[in-house]
N, C-alpha and C positions, 0 to 999 in steps of 0.2 A: 457193237452193243449201242443200240437209244440213250436219248438220254434220261431219259424215261427210266430205261431198263438198268440204269448204273446208277443211280438215284436209288431205286429200290431195293438193290444189290447189296449197295452197300451199308444202305437200314439195316438188310436182313444180317448181313457179316458181324458189324458191332455187334446189334445185341445176340449174336450167338458168343459174341468172347463174356458174356454174363454169365459166370460159372453156373451160379441159382439155377441156370432157368435149362440148364444138362441137354443142348439141344432141342429143349420144346418151344421151339418160334419154325412161323413160318406167315410168308402174304400172304392175309388174307383175300380170297378176288368173293365178286360181290356181294360183299354185303357187310356189316358191323358189328353185327353181333356173334358172340360165340357161334360154332356149328354145333348143332345136335350130338352130334358124332363125338364133338372135344367136349361133351361138359362136363362129362369125367375125368377129363384128364388128369396125369399125377402135378401138383401147384408146386413151384410159380410154373408160371408158362406164360408165354409173350408172343401178340399176335401183331405185325404194323398192316396196315391200312393204307392204299392210299386213296386218295378223299377228295382230289381233285387239283386242277390249276388256275390260279387266280391271277388276271392282270393287273398287274399293280402302277403301270403308267402306260397310260396308249397315245399321248403325247409328242413319243419322236417323230420327228421328220417325215420318218419310211415308214412304211405297215409292216415290214420285213424283220423292227428293231423293235422289238414289244420286250417292257420286262416284266416279267412276271415269276411266281410263287408257287411252286410246287408244295400240297401239305401232305402228311400222312398224321394218322393215329398212331400211337402208340399202346395197345389193353396190354394191361399187364391184370393176369389171374393168380390168384392169392389165397393160400388159407384165411380162416376168419375163426382166429379159435380165441386165443385169451390176451389180457391186454398185454404183459410182459411180454412177447412174441411179434405183436403189433410195434410194441416200439421199439423193440428189439432186431426182429430179424426183415418184417415185412417192409414197414417205412422208411429203413434205409435201404432196403433192396428197390426202391421205388427211385433215391436219392443215388445210388449208385448205376440206373440204369440211365437217370437223367446225363450224370457227368461220363458215362459213353459215350453218346451222341452229341449231344449239347457246344456247337466250336469248333465242331474235328471236320477234316478237309473230308470229299469225298472222293474215293477210288479210282483211276484214272479221268478224272475231271477238273484239273486245277482251277486253282481262286473257287472254288464252289464247298461252300461250310455248312453245315447244320445251325439254324436258329433254334431253341426250345422255345414255347408257346405257351403253356401252362399247362396246370395237370386236373383233372377233380378223377372226383367216384362216381362209377357208373350207374353201380349196383354192390348192394350189400343182399348177400342171403344165412344161411343161416349157419351153413359153413364154410362161404368164399365170398372175397370180393373181385370188385374189376375196378383197375381202377385206370384213366383217360392222359397219356403223356399228348401232348400237340409239337408236333415239329411241322420246317418248314425249310426250303431251300429256294433262296431267289435265285433267279439266271435271267436270261434271254432264248425268247423265241422265235 
């Protein structure tokens, strides 16, 4: 499998271990917005999105040794209901998701691990919220 394939599969596999998602995890292709077919998906749910490869250091003497960063966002869809549930259920789920991924090694790709790069709320509707968690992996290309 390609490096990008290994990294992407590793993220999907890690998210599927978060029991609250009940296997409602899938790699998004072609955009960062929720698919209209999944708008009423049972919550909570998660979909990781590959967002790109940024050059970290291009000053290496040989052009075949370029340091890069593979970047992903993880969208978390949760209910928006009561303050008590927000504090006791939804916010802890965000922390659990972060802890499940950050600092872990990538299966099949030794000496590579996930970095956590922050979180923000993307949307808030009458009944649901979408949070965005940012992760990356440093590597060579």
